[in-house]
C-alpha positions in Angstrom: 25.0 -10.0 3.0 25.1 -10.0 6.7 29.2 -7.9 6.1 27.0 -5.0 3.9 24.3 -4.2 6.4 27.0 -4.0 9.2 29.1 -1.2 6.9 26.2 0.6 6.4 24.7 0.5 9.7 29.0 1.1 10.6 29.1 4.2 8.2 25.8 5.5 9.1 26.9 5.9 12.8 30.7 7.6 12.0 28.4 10.4 9.9 26.4 11.2 12.8 29.1 10.8 14.9 30.4 13.6 12.4 27.7 15.6 12.5 27.9 15.8 16.4 30.9 16.7 16.6 30.8 20.6 14.1 27.2 20.7 15.4 29.5 20.8 19.4 32.2 23.0 17.8 29.7 25.3 16.5 27.4 25.7 19.4 31.1 26.6 21.4 31.9 29.6 19.1 28.1 30.1 19.7 28.6 29.8 23.4 31.7 31.8 23.8 31.7 34.4 20.9 29.4 37.3 23.5 32.1 37.2 26.2 35.1 38.1 23.1 37.5 34.9 24.7 40.6 34.6 22.7 40.6 32.8 19.4 43.4 30.7 20.4 41.5 29.6 23.8 38.1 28.5 22.2 39.3 26.6 19.7 41.7 24.8 22.3 38.6 24.4 24.7 36.4 23.2 21.3 39.3 21.1 21.3 38.8 18.8 24.6 35.6 19.0 23.6 35.6 16.8 20.2 38.2 14.7 21.7 36.2 13.7 24.8 33.2 13.3 22.7 34.6 11.7 20.1 36.2 8.8 22.6 33.1 8.5 24.5 31.4 7.8 20.6 34.4 5.2 19.9 33.9 3.6 22.6 30.1 3.2 22.1 30.7 2.2 18.3 32.7 -0.9 19.5 30.4 -2.0 21.1 27.9 -2.2 18.2 30.5 -3.8 17.1 31.3 -6.5 19.0 28.0 -6.9 20.1 27.0 -7.2 15.6 29.4 -9.8 15.8 28.1 -12.1 19.2 24.5 -11.8 17.0 26.3 -13.1 13.8 27.6 -16.2 15.3 25.0 -16.8 17.6 22.5 -16.8 14.3 25.0 -19.0 12.5 24.9 -21.3 15.5 21.2 -21.2 14.9 20.9 -21.5 11.9 23.6 -24.7 11.8 21.8 -26.4 14.1 18.2 -25.7 12.6 19.2 -26.4 9.2 18.5 -30.0 7.2 19.7 -31.6 4.4 18.6 -29.7 0.9 15.6 -27.8 3.3 16.2 -23.4 4.0 17.1 -23.1 7.7 14.4 -20.7 9.4 17.0 -17.9 10.1 17.5 -17.8 6.5 14.0 -17.8 6.2 13.2 -15.2 8.5 15.9 -13.3 7.3 14.0 -12.9 3.6 12.1 -11.2 4.5 12.3 -7.6 3.6 13.8 -5.2 5.7 14.7 -7.7 8.7 18.2 -6.9 9.8 20.6 -8.9 11.9 19.6 -6.4 15.4 15.8 -7.4 14.6 16.4 -10.7 13.5 18.3 -10.6 17.1 15.4 -9.5 18.8 12.7 -11.7 17.5 14.7 -14.8 17.9 15.5 -13.5 21.9 12.4 -13.0 23.0 10.0 -15.5 21.3 12.7 -18.2 20.2 9.3 -20.6 20.1 9.0 -19.4 17.1 11.6 -21.3 15.1 9.8 -25.0 15.7 6.4 -24.1 15.7 5.8 -21.1 14.7 2.1 -20.1 15.5 0.6 -17.2 14.5 -1.6 -16.5 16.8 0.5 -17.5 19.9 2.6 -14.5 18.4 0.3 -12.5 18.1 -1.1 -12.8 21.7 2.4 -12.7 23.0 3.1 -9.8 21.3 0.5 -8.0 22.2 -0.6 -6.5 18.3 -3.7 -8.4 18.0 -6.4 -6.3 20.2 -8.6 -7.8 23.1 -13.0 -8.0 23.0 -14.2 -7.3 26.4 -17.8 -8.5 27.1 -20.6 -8.5 28.8 -24.2 -8.5 28.4 -25.1 -5.7 26.0 -21.9 -3.8 26.6 -18.2 -4.7 24.1 -15.4 -2.7 23.9 -12.7 -3.4 22.5 -9.4 -2.3 23.5 -5.4 -2.4 23.3 -3.5 -5.0 24.8 -2.1 -4.3 28.0 0.0 -7.9 29.0 2.4 -8.3 25.7 6.1 -7.9 25.2 7.1 -4.5 25.0 10.5 -5.6 23.5 9.1 -8.2 21.2 6.1 -5.7 20.1 8.2 -2.6 19.7 9.8 -4.9 17.5 7.1 -5.8 14.9 6.0 -2.2 14.8 9.7 -0.7 13.9 9.4 -3.9 11.5 6.2 -2.6 9.8 7.4 0.9 9.8 10.2 0.2 7.6 8.5 -1.7 5.4 6.8 1.3 4.7 9.8 2.0 2.6 10.4 -0.6 -0.2 7.4 -1.8 -2.7 4.5 -3.3 -0.6 1.1 -2.2 -1.9 -0.7 -4.7 0.5 1.3 -3.2 3.4 0.6 0.1 2.3 -3.4 -0.3 2.3 -3.4 -1.5 5.4 -1.0 1.7 6.9 -4.1 3.8 4.7 -6.4 2.8 5.2 -6.4 3.1 8.9 -5.3 6.6 9.5 -7.7 7.2 6.7 -10.3 5.5 9.4 -8.3 8.2 12.2 -6.6 5.5 14.0 -2.8 6.8 15.1 -0.1 5.5 13.1 1.1 2.5 16.5 -2.3 1.5 16.0 -1.8 0.8 11.7 2.0 0.0 12.8 -0.1 -3.2 14.8 -1.8 -3.4 12.6 0.7 -3.9 9.7 2.5 -6.4 12.5 -0.4 -8.7 12.6 0.3 -9.6 8.4 3.8 -10.2 9.0 3.7 -11.8 11.7 1.3 -14.7 9.7 3.2 -14.1 6.8 6.3 -15.0 8.5 4.5 -18.1 10.4 3.5 -18.9 6.6 6.5 -18.8 5.3 8.3 -21.4 7.8 6.1 -23.4 8.0 6.4 -24.1 4.3 9.5 -23.1 4.2 9.6 -21.4 2.0 11.4 -18.2 1.3 9.8 -15.3 1.5 8.4 -13.8 -2.9 7.1 -10.6 -2.5 4.0 -9.4 -4.2 3.2 -5.8 -5.6 
């Protein structure tokens, strides 16, 4: 499954590269055509530009593949380290959640490694900044977003929440629809969805069970 996800990710990068190259050639021709530049010279300039872009994107693609290999090796090591006899490992449990890719799982474990040993949903929600802050003084009471947070971890959960909308999940869809109907922004709805995701992940880790979809 890891190899299939990585293959799809590489295919998307290659398709994006091909699209970028086509746009660059078209852009160059549009720029050169008003000046009536010779076709051979225009093609030569376009060819040089395409070669430069291809080389640059090839280096980025090789870097992405290298990062993917390193992340897979680290996750495999963690999987072996935390695996017990006849018990599902925490890495495998987290990876069973819908839309939990290799990159998302690696970022989650890197930013909050305590989730593998002490899955506490309250601490994780606070650390990720997906739970609001209630400030009160006398009769005044306000609720606002948490500014002291791990931005990378918050972004990871919000992107995961956004991706879960692409799979059949009535509960997450209801949370998103409810907040949007109340006039909240999309990112506010994603934070609310992230709280549900965190509670689900921590419950899965505590009970040592894989994700089971309830439509």
